[in-house]
C-alpha positions as CSV (number, residue, x, y, z in Angstrom):
1,M,-18.5,2.8,6.6
2,L,-20.4,5.7,5.2
3,H,-18.3,8.2,7.2
4,R,-15.2,6.8,5.5
5,H,-16.6,7.3,2.1
6,R,-17.4,11.0,2.8
7,V,-13.8,11.6,3.9
8,L,-12.2,9.6,1.0
9,V,-14.3,10.9,-1.9
10,P,-12.9,14.4,-2.0
11,I,-9.4,13.2,-1.6
12,L,-9.5,10.7,-4.4
13,T,-11.5,13.1,-6.6
14,A,-8.8,15.7,-6.2
15,A,-6.2,13.1,-7.1
16,A,-8.1,12.2,-10.2
17,L,-8.3,15.9,-11.3
18,L,-4.7,16.4,-10.7
19,S,-3.9,13.2,-12.6
20,A,-6.0,14.3,-15.5
21,A,-4.4,17.7,-15.6
22,C,-1.0,16.0,-15.8
23,G,-2.1,13.6,-18.6
24,G,-1.3,10.5,-16.6
25,E,-2.6,8.0,-14.1
26,S,-0.4,8.9,-11.2
27,G,-1.6,11.4,-8.6
28,S,0.0,14.4,-7.0
29,A,-0.7,15.2,-3.4
30,G,0.1,18.3,-1.3
31,D,0.7,20.8,-4.1
32,T,-2.5,22.6,-3.4
33,G,-3.7,25.7,-1.6
34,A,-0.7,27.7,-0.4
35,A,1.6,25.8,-2.8
36,R,-0.4,26.9,-5.8
37,S,-0.5,30.5,-4.7
38,S,3.3,30.6,-4.1
39,G,4.2,28.4,-7.0
40,S,6.7,26.5,-4.9
41,V,7.0,23.5,-2.6
42,D,9.2,22.7,0.3
43,L,9.6,19.0,-0.1
44,T,9.1,16.5,-2.9
45,G,8.4,12.8,-2.8
46,A,7.3,10.0,-5.0
47,G,6.3,6.4,-4.8
48,A,3.6,4.0,-3.6
49,T,0.0,4.3,-4.6
50,F,-1.0,2.0,-1.7
51,P,-0.9,4.8,1.0
52,Y,-1.8,7.6,-1.4
53,P,-5.3,8.3,0.0
54,L,-3.9,8.8,3.5
55,Y,-0.8,10.7,2.3
56,S,-3.0,13.1,0.4
57,K,-4.8,14.0,3.6
58,W,-1.6,14.1,5.6
59,F,0.2,16.5,3.2
60,A,-2.9,18.8,3.0
61,D,-3.4,18.8,6.8
62,Y,0.3,19.4,7.4
63,A,0.4,22.3,5.0
64,N,-2.7,23.9,6.7
65,Q,-1.1,23.5,10.1
66,T,2.5,24.5,9.4
67,G,2.7,26.1,5.9
68,V,5.1,23.5,4.8
69,R,4.1,22.3,1.3
70,I,4.8,18.7,0.2
71,N,4.4,17.6,-3.4
72,Y,4.0,13.8,-3.8
73,Q,3.7,11.9,-7.1
74,S,1.8,8.6,-6.8
75,I,3.8,6.6,-9.3
76,G,4.3,3.2,-7.6
77,S,6.9,1.8,-5.2
78,G,9.4,0.9,-7.9
79,G,9.4,4.5,-9.2
80,G,9.7,5.9,-5.7
81,I,12.8,3.7,-5.0
82,R,14.3,4.7,-8.3
83,Q,13.8,8.4,-7.8
84,L,15.1,8.4,-4.3
85,S,18.1,6.3,-5.4
86,E,18.8,8.9,-8.1
87,Q,18.3,11.8,-5.6
88,T,15.6,13.4,-7.7
89,V,13.2,13.6,-4.7
90,D,13.6,14.4,-1.0
91,F,11.9,11.1,0.1
92,G,10.5,8.0,-1.5
93,A,7.5,5.8,-0.5
94,T,7.3,2.1,-0.9
95,D,5.3,-0.9,0.1
96,S,8.2,-3.3,-0.5
97,P,11.3,-2.8,1.5
98,M,14.4,-2.0,-0.6
99,T,16.7,-5.0,-1.2
100,D,20.3,-5.0,0.0
101,E,21.3,-4.5,-3.7
102,E,19.0,-1.5,-4.1
103,L,20.4,0.0,-0.9
104,A,23.9,-0.5,-2.1
105,R,23.2,1.2,-5.5
106,A,21.6,4.3,-4.0
107,K,23.7,7.4,-4.6
108,G,23.2,9.2,-1.3
109,G,24.5,6.8,1.3
110,P,22.5,5.0,4.0
111,I,18.8,4.9,3.6
112,L,16.3,4.6,6.5
113,H,13.0,2.7,6.2
114,I,10.3,4.5,8.3
115,P,7.0,2.5,8.6
116,T,4.2,5.0,8.5
117,V,1.0,2.9,8.9
118,L,-0.3,-0.6,8.0
119,G,-2.7,-1.4,5.3
120,A,-4.5,-4.3,3.7
121,V,-4.2,-5.7,0.2
122,V,-7.7,-6.9,-0.6
123,I,-9.1,-9.2,-3.2
124,A,-11.8,-7.2,-5.0
125,Y,-14.2,-8.8,-7.5
126,N,-17.1,-8.0,-9.8
127,L,-19.8,-10.6,-9.7
128,P,-23.2,-8.8,-10.0
129,E,-25.1,-12.0,-9.5
130,V,-23.5,-12.7,-6.1
131,T,-24.8,-10.7,-3.2
132,Q,-23.0,-12.6,-0.3
133,P,-19.3,-11.9,0.4
134,I,-17.2,-14.7,-1.0
135,K,-14.4,-16.6,0.8
136,L,-11.1,-17.6,-0.6
137,T,-8.0,-19.3,0.7
138,G,-4.4,-18.5,-0.2
139,P,-3.8,-21.7,-2.3
140,V,-7.0,-21.1,-4.3
141,L,-6.1,-17.5,-4.9
142,A,-2.6,-18.6,-6.1
143,D,-4.2,-21.0,-8.5
144,I,-6.5,-18.3,-9.8
145,Y,-3.5,-16.1,-10.6
146,R,-1.6,-19.0,-12.0
147,G,-4.4,-19.7,-14.5
148,Q,-5.2,-23.0,-12.9
149,I,-8.7,-21.9,-11.9
150,T,-10.6,-20.3,-14.7
151,K,-14.3,-20.4,-13.9
152,W,-16.0,-18.8,-10.9
153,N,-18.0,-22.0,-10.2
154,D,-14.9,-24.1,-10.0
155,P,-15.4,-26.8,-7.4
156,R,-12.5,-25.4,-5.3
157,I,-14.2,-22.0,-5.0
158,A,-17.7,-23.5,-4.6
159,Q,-16.5,-25.7,-1.7
160,L,-15.4,-22.6,0.2
161,N,-18.7,-20.9,-0.4
162,A,-21.5,-23.3,0.4
163,G,-24.9,-21.8,-0.2
164,V,-23.6,-19.2,-2.6
165,T,-24.6,-19.6,-6.3
166,L,-21.5,-18.9,-8.3
167,P,-21.8,-18.1,-12.0
168,P,-20.2,-20.3,-14.6
169,T,-18.4,-17.3,-16.1
170,D,-14.7,-16.8,-16.7
171,V,-12.4,-15.5,-14.0
172,L,-10.8,-12.3,-15.5
173,V,-7.6,-11.8,-13.6
174,V,-6.3,-8.2,-13.2
175,H,-2.8,-7.4,-11.9
176,R,-0.5,-4.5,-11.8
177,S,1.5,-3.5,-14.9
178,D,4.0,-1.2,-13.1
179,G,6.6,-1.9,-10.5
180,S,4.5,-2.1,-7.4
181,G,4.8,-2.5,-3.7
182,T,1.2,-3.8,-3.6
183,T,2.3,-6.5,-6.0
184,Y,5.2,-7.3,-3.6
185,I,2.8,-7.6,-0.6
186,F,0.4,-9.8,-2.6
187,S,3.1,-12.0,-4.0
188,D,4.9,-12.2,-0.7
189,Y,1.7,-13.6,0.8
190,L,1.1,-16.1,-2.1
191,A,4.7,-17.3,-1.8
192,A,4.1,-17.9,1.9
193,V,1.0,-20.1,1.4
194,S,1.6,-21.8,-2.0
195,P,4.8,-23.7,-2.7
196,E,3.9,-23.6,-6.4
197,W,3.7,-19.8,-6.4
198,A,6.9,-19.6,-4.5
199,A,8.6,-21.6,-7.2
200,A,7.2,-19.4,-10.0
201,P,6.5,-16.5,-10.4
202,G,7.6,-15.9,-6.8
203,R,7.7,-12.6,-4.9
204,G,8.7,-9.2,-6.2
205,K,7.6,-5.7,-7.2
206,E,7.4,-6.8,-10.9
207,L,6.5,-10.4,-11.9
208,K,6.1,-12.4,-15.1
209,W,2.4,-13.0,-14.8
210,P,1.1,-16.4,-16.0
211,V,-2.3,-14.9,-17.0
212,G,-4.3,-11.7,-16.7
213,L,-4.7,-8.0,-17.7
214,G,-2.3,-5.4,-16.5
215,A,-3.3,-2.0,-15.1
216,K,-1.3,0.9,-13.7
217,G,-1.6,1.7,-10.0
218,N,-4.1,0.7,-7.4
219,E,-6.4,3.2,-9.2
220,G,-6.1,1.3,-12.5
221,V,-6.6,-2.2,-11.0
222,S,-9.7,-1.0,-9.1
223,A,-11.1,0.7,-12.3
224,Q,-10.6,-2.5,-14.4
225,V,-12.3,-4.7,-11.8
226,K,-15.2,-2.3,-11.6
227,Q,-15.6,-2.2,-15.4
228,L,-15.3,-5.9,-16.1
229,P,-18.0,-8.4,-14.9
230,G,-16.2,-11.5,-13.7
231,A,-13.0,-9.7,-12.9
232,I,-10.8,-10.2,-9.8
233,G,-7.9,-8.0,-8.7
234,Y,-5.8,-7.1,-5.8
235,T,-5.7,-3.5,-4.5
236,E,-5.4,-1.5,-1.3
237,L,-8.6,-1.4,0.8
238,A,-9.3,2.3,0.4
239,Y,-9.4,2.0,-3.4
240,A,-11.9,-0.9,-3.2
241,R,-14.1,1.0,-0.8
242,Q,-14.0,4.1,-3.0
243,N,-15.1,2.1,-6.0
244,Q,-17.7,0.3,-4.0
245,L,-16.2,-3.1,-4.9
246,P,-17.0,-6.2,-2.8
247,V,-13.9,-7.8,-1.3
248,A,-13.3,-11.4,-0.3
249,S,-12.7,-12.8,3.2
250,I,-9.4,-14.6,3.2
251,Q,-8.6,-17.7,5.4
252,N,-5.8,-16.8,7.8
253,K,-3.1,-18.9,9.4
254,S,-5.4,-19.9,12.2
255,G,-8.0,-21.2,9.7
256,N,-10.5,-18.4,10.1
257,F,-11.9,-16.4,7.2
258,V,-11.3,-12.8,8.0
259,A,-12.5,-9.6,6.3
260,P,-10.0,-6.8,5.8
261,N,-10.5,-3.8,8.1
262,A,-8.4,-1.6,10.4
263,E,-9.0,-4.0,13.3
264,S,-7.9,-7.2,11.5
265,V,-4.8,-5.4,10.1
266,T,-3.9,-4.2,13.6
267,A,-4.3,-7.8,14.8
268,A,-1.8,-8.9,12.0
269,A,0.7,-6.3,13.3
270,A,0.4,-7.4,16.9
271,G,3.3,-9.8,16.7
272,A,5.5,-7.4,14.7
273,M,7.1,-5.9,17.7
274,G,8.7,-9.3,18.5
275,K,10.6,-9.1,15.2
276,L,12.0,-5.7,16.0
277,G,15.2,-5.4,17.9
278,A,16.9,-2.2,19.0
279,D,19.1,-2.3,15.8
280,S,16.2,-3.2,13.5
281,D,16.1,-1.6,10.1
282,Y,12.3,-2.1,10.0
283,R,12.2,-4.1,6.7
284,I,9.9,-6.8,8.0
285,S,7.0,-8.7,6.6
286,V,3.7,-9.3,8.5
287,V,1.9,-11.4,5.8
288,N,0.2,-14.6,7.0
289,A,0.6,-13.5,10.6
290,D,-0.4,-15.5,13.7
291,G,-3.6,-14.6,15.4
292,A,-7.2,-15.7,15.3
293,N,-8.4,-12.3,14.0
294,A,-5.4,-11.4,11.8
295,Y,-6.1,-10.4,8.2
296,P,-3.4,-12.3,6.3
297,I,-2.5,-9.9,3.4
298,S,-1.4,-7.0,5.6
299,S,1.8,-4.9,5.5
300,F,3.6,-1.9,6.7
301,T,4.1,0.9,4.2
302,W,7.4,2.8,4.4
303,L,8.8,6.3,3.7
304,I,12.4,6.0,2.7
305,V,14.9,8.8,3.4
306,Y,18.6,9.4,3.4
307,Q,20.1,9.2,6.8
308,N,22.6,11.9,5.9
309,Q,20.6,14.8,4.5
310,P,22.6,16.9,2.0
311,D,20.5,20.0,2.8
312,Q,20.1,21.0,6.5
313,V,17.0,23.1,5.9
314,K,15.2,20.4,4.0
315,G,16.4,17.8,6.5
316,Q,14.8,19.8,9.3
317,K,11.5,20.1,7.4
318,L,11.6,16.3,6.6
319,E,12.4,15.5,10.2
320,D,9.6,17.7,11.5
321,F,7.1,16.2,9.1
322,L,8.0,12.6,10.0
323,K,7.6,13.3,13.7
324,W,4.2,14.7,13.0
325,A,3.2,11.7,10.9
326,L,4.3,9.4,13.6
327,T,2.2,11.2,16.2
328,A,-0.7,13.4,15.1
329,G,-0.9,11.9,11.7
330,Q,-1.7,8.4,13.1
331,Q,-5.1,9.7,14.2
332,S,-6.3,9.9,10.6
333,A,-5.4,6.3,9.7
334,A,-8.4,4.3,10.7
335,A,-11.0,6.6,9.1
336,L,-9.3,5.9,5.8
337,D,-9.0,2.1,6.3
338,Y,-5.4,2.0,7.4
339,A,-4.2,0.8,10.8
340,P,-2.1,3.1,12.9
341,L,1.3,1.9,14.2
342,P,1.6,0.3,17.6
343,P,2.4,3.2,20.0
344,E,5.7,1.7,21.1
345,L,6.8,1.3,17.5
346,A,5.8,4.9,16.8
347,R,8.0,6.1,19.7
348,Q,11.0,4.1,18.5
349,L,10.7,5.6,15.0
350,A,10.4,9.1,16.3
351,G,13.8,8.6,17.9
352,R,15.2,7.1,14.7
353,V,14.4,10.3,12.7
354,E,15.7,12.6,15.4
355,N,18.9,13.5,13.6
356,L,17.8,13.9,10.0
357,A,18.5,17.6,10.1
358,G,22.2,17.0,10.9
359,G,23.2,17.3,7.2
360,T,25.3,20.1,5.8
361,T,23.9,22.8,3.6
362,P,25.6,22.7,0.2
């Protein structure tokens, strides 16, 4: 994994510097190099923090190759959906597909969901005394986040980790405080495996959490877990690796304990094509997937764009970028702990974005 750390460190360091300069926690990608020298950008986007490490690289690589500059604000999926719906950005990014109600409220007409890659929501923890990776099941994880399991040496955790000496310390739960697609993926999984969780608090981008500390963004959750011995939190895999946090193996639908990595996320996506018909809108869940090697908290992440672009020039630039992301961009995914799209799905999506430039110039 060392080669991945070398690639990711400069990306996330740059994000932190940009965030500090803006006085906030959200990052900005793509507004570098040529964009700084010209003082302008070609496309603007906002949304999910989940894919931000990869999107940072994509936007920088695309600017270097084409000269097209893309500014992206990493503000969370909820913010990305709101900004696209209000037409204040050219594209949004989300890890939770828009609901029918959100689609109906959007100002600019039909919206397309374009899956870009797949990623893993991982369970990071801070137990300095424990040197072996721990194992968790979905129901146990749900009970931790419901406040029903409060000690690390609880018998239900100990039973899953025979031979591991677990400390008698408090479990410090960390969750997202902002509207988050990562929260949607995590809660979608918990609702699939725990009837109690499905009843309350259920699934969604924002939840009424029974217990825990809130943190903004995947960056904030990772930082809190790293700082607090005894903490547990859910975050995207790249953020856990960047912060050198251990992550739990999670029992999948087949009963196997699986560690999160690009291969196990790809295994979770293997059955996704069966859910996609010719008229699919691509708003599908792949949590708790079938497959012996499938990591159960896996998901697509989406770019969301208006089908009818109001500006033909921007529409063409957006169409060209999406086609690049679905082809050349996929080659960067695995090195940053994301799983590339199945080739057949990437081909379908390239056809779906073919006519974005058909808008009219105002």
